[in-house]
ZADO-1210 file (C-alpha; in nm, 4 decimals, padded with zeros to 6 digits):
<atoms>
<atom x="03.3174" y="-00.4375" z="00.1087" code="UNK" pos="1"/>
<atom x="03.1942" y="-00.8093" z="00.0482" code="UNK" pos="2"/>
<atom x="02.8308" y="-00.8923" z="-00.0525" code="UNK" pos="3"/>
<atom x="02.8272" y="-01.1190" z="00.2802" code="UNK" pos="4"/>
<atom x="02.9351" y="-00.8021" z="00.5022" code="UNK" pos="5"/>
<atom x="02.6158" y="-00.6161" z="00.3546" code="UNK" pos="6"/>
<atom x="02.3875" y="-00.8607" z="00.4240" code="UNK" pos="7"/>
<atom x="02.5134" y="-00.9272" z="00.7661" code="UNK" pos="8"/>
<atom x="02.5278" y="-00.5773" z="00.8558" code="UNK" pos="9"/>
<atom x="02.1543" y="-00.5557" z="00.7011" code="UNK" pos="10"/>
<atom x="02.0421" y="-00.8493" z="00.9356" code="UNK" pos="11"/>
<atom x="02.2121" y="-00.6852" z="01.2160" code="UNK" pos="12"/>
<atom x="02.0230" y="-00.3385" z="01.1604" code="UNK" pos="13"/>
<atom x="01.6941" y="-00.5282" z="01.1125" code="UNK" pos="14"/>
<atom x="01.7340" y="-00.7669" z="01.4159" code="UNK" pos="15"/>
<atom x="01.8286" y="-00.4575" z="01.6251" code="UNK" pos="16"/>
<atom x="01.4699" y="-00.2764" z="01.4936" code="UNK" pos="17"/>
<atom x="01.3025" y="-00.5387" z="01.5904" code="UNK" pos="18"/>
<atom x="01.3813" y="-00.6005" z="01.9168" code="UNK" pos="19"/>
<atom x="01.3741" y="-00.2313" z="02.0125" code="UNK" pos="20"/>
<atom x="01.0005" y="-00.2644" z="01.8568" code="UNK" pos="21"/>
<atom x="00.9218" y="-00.5644" z="02.0649" code="UNK" pos="22"/>
<atom x="00.8511" y="-00.4226" z="02.4017" code="UNK" pos="23"/>
<atom x="00.5670" y="-00.2069" z="02.2855" code="UNK" pos="24"/>
<atom x="00.4344" y="-00.4316" z="02.0562" code="UNK" pos="25"/>
<atom x="00.4009" y="-00.7248" z="02.2891" code="UNK" pos="26"/>
<atom x="00.2359" y="-00.4405" z="02.5443" code="UNK" pos="27"/>
<atom x="-00.0125" y="-00.3596" z="02.2756" code="UNK" pos="28"/>
<atom x="-00.0776" y="-00.7088" z="02.1588" code="UNK" pos="29"/>
<atom x="-00.1101" y="-00.8088" z="02.5292" code="UNK" pos="30"/>
<atom x="-00.3592" y="-00.5092" z="02.6372" code="UNK" pos="31"/>
<atom x="-00.5450" y="-00.5609" z="02.2826" code="UNK" pos="32"/>
<atom x="-00.6165" y="-00.9173" z="02.3877" code="UNK" pos="33"/>
<atom x="-00.7322" y="-00.8448" z="02.7441" code="UNK" pos="34"/>
<atom x="-00.9502" y="-00.5128" z="02.6032" code="UNK" pos="35"/>
<atom x="-01.0804" y="-00.7441" z="02.3424" code="UNK" pos="36"/>
<atom x="-01.1928" y="-01.0032" z="02.5822" code="UNK" pos="37"/>
<atom x="-01.3585" y="-00.7644" z="02.8111" code="UNK" pos="38"/>
<atom x="-01.5316" y="-00.6072" z="02.5091" code="UNK" pos="39"/>
<atom x="-01.6798" y="-00.9394" z="02.3860" code="UNK" pos="40"/>
<atom x="-01.7983" y="-01.0543" z="02.7782" code="UNK" pos="41"/>
<atom x="-01.9711" y="-00.7267" z="02.8339" code="UNK" pos="42"/>
<atom x="-02.0699" y="-00.6348" z="02.4490" code="UNK" pos="43"/>
<atom x="-01.9490" y="-00.2941" z="02.4747" code="UNK" pos="44"/>
<atom x="-01.8122" y="-00.2481" z="02.0867" code="UNK" pos="45"/>
<atom x="-01.6284" y="00.0942" z="02.1156" code="UNK" pos="46"/>
<atom x="-01.2660" y="00.2035" z="01.9045" code="UNK" pos="47"/>
<atom x="-01.1821" y="00.4044" z="02.1835" code="UNK" pos="48"/>
<atom x="-01.2048" y="00.1630" z="02.4447" code="UNK" pos="49"/>
<atom x="-00.9295" y="-00.0417" z="02.2838" code="UNK" pos="50"/>
<atom x="-00.7238" y="00.2380" z="02.1437" code="UNK" pos="51"/>
<atom x="-00.6707" y="00.4729" z="02.4837" code="UNK" pos="52"/>
<atom x="-00.5489" y="00.1733" z="02.6639" code="UNK" pos="53"/>
<atom x="-00.2877" y="00.0484" z="02.4222" code="UNK" pos="54"/>
<atom x="-00.1675" y="00.3799" z="02.3475" code="UNK" pos="55"/>
<atom x="-00.0864" y="00.4533" z="02.7525" code="UNK" pos="56"/>
<atom x="00.0229" y="00.1379" z="02.8186" code="UNK" pos="57"/>
<atom x="00.2459" y="00.1633" z="02.5041" code="UNK" pos="58"/>
<atom x="00.3785" y="00.5036" z="02.6286" code="UNK" pos="59"/>
<atom x="00.4411" y="00.3543" z="03.0044" code="UNK" pos="60"/>
<atom x="00.6422" y="00.0354" z="02.8103" code="UNK" pos="61"/>
<atom x="00.8541" y="00.2649" z="02.6062" code="UNK" pos="62"/>
<atom x="00.9271" y="00.5158" z="02.9268" code="UNK" pos="63"/>
<atom x="01.0330" y="00.1977" z="03.1303" code="UNK" pos="64"/>
<atom x="01.2260" y="00.0006" z="02.8285" code="UNK" pos="65"/>
<atom x="01.4243" y="00.3526" z="02.7058" code="UNK" pos="66"/>
<atom x="01.7398" y="00.3044" z="02.9497" code="UNK" pos="67"/>
<atom x="01.7401" y="-00.0684" z="02.7187" code="UNK" pos="68"/>
<atom x="01.6637" y="00.0616" z="02.4128" code="UNK" pos="69"/>
<atom x="01.9065" y="00.3858" z="02.4164" code="UNK" pos="70"/>
<atom x="02.2098" y="00.1121" z="02.5296" code="UNK" pos="71"/>
<atom x="02.1440" y="-00.1171" z="02.2658" code="UNK" pos="72"/>
<atom x="02.1277" y="00.2029" z="01.9868" code="UNK" pos="73"/>
<atom x="02.4366" y="00.3561" z="02.1292" code="UNK" pos="74"/>
<atom x="02.6246" y="-00.0167" z="02.1375" code="UNK" pos="75"/>
<atom x="02.5276" y="-00.0661" z="01.7661" code="UNK" pos="76"/>
<atom x="02.6266" y="00.2925" z="01.6678" code="UNK" pos="77"/>
<atom x="02.9780" y="00.2814" z="01.8347" code="UNK" pos="78"/>
<atom x="03.0489" y="-00.0490" z="01.6838" code="UNK" pos="79"/>
<atom x="02.9330" y="00.1081" z="01.3193" code="UNK" pos="80"/>
<atom x="03.1341" y="00.4190" z="01.4056" code="UNK" pos="81"/>
<atom x="03.4945" y="00.2176" z="01.5566" code="UNK" pos="82"/>
<atom x="03.4382" y="-00.0458" z="01.2783" code="UNK" pos="83"/>
<atom x="03.4741" y="00.2390" z="00.9524" code="UNK" pos="84"/>
<atom x="03.8041" y="00.1877" z="00.8842" code="UNK" pos="85"/>
<atom x="03.7347" y="-00.1649" z="00.8665" code="UNK" pos="86"/>
<atom x="03.4220" y="-00.1379" z="00.6388" code="UNK" pos="87"/>
<atom x="03.6131" y="00.1088" z="00.3879" code="UNK" pos="88"/>
<atom x="03.8764" y="-00.1820" z="00.3372" code="UNK" pos="89"/>
</atoms>
């Protein structure tokens, strides 16, 4: 194993982690902005007003993205297991 291989492998793992978190974080950001605009317009400042919609929408986004997330995880894991003989050389 070379230093370049280890850096590349770590980069792939970090990229996969970020890509998997992106759908939920994007939905949370979008819903947070919309709720904040509504709160600013109505002068209602309640913490649960932002938390509950974000939680529900992020859960729905997770359910909708789950097949894609699982496919990405399985592909990455399969490539790691298939290439183990190459890694130990």
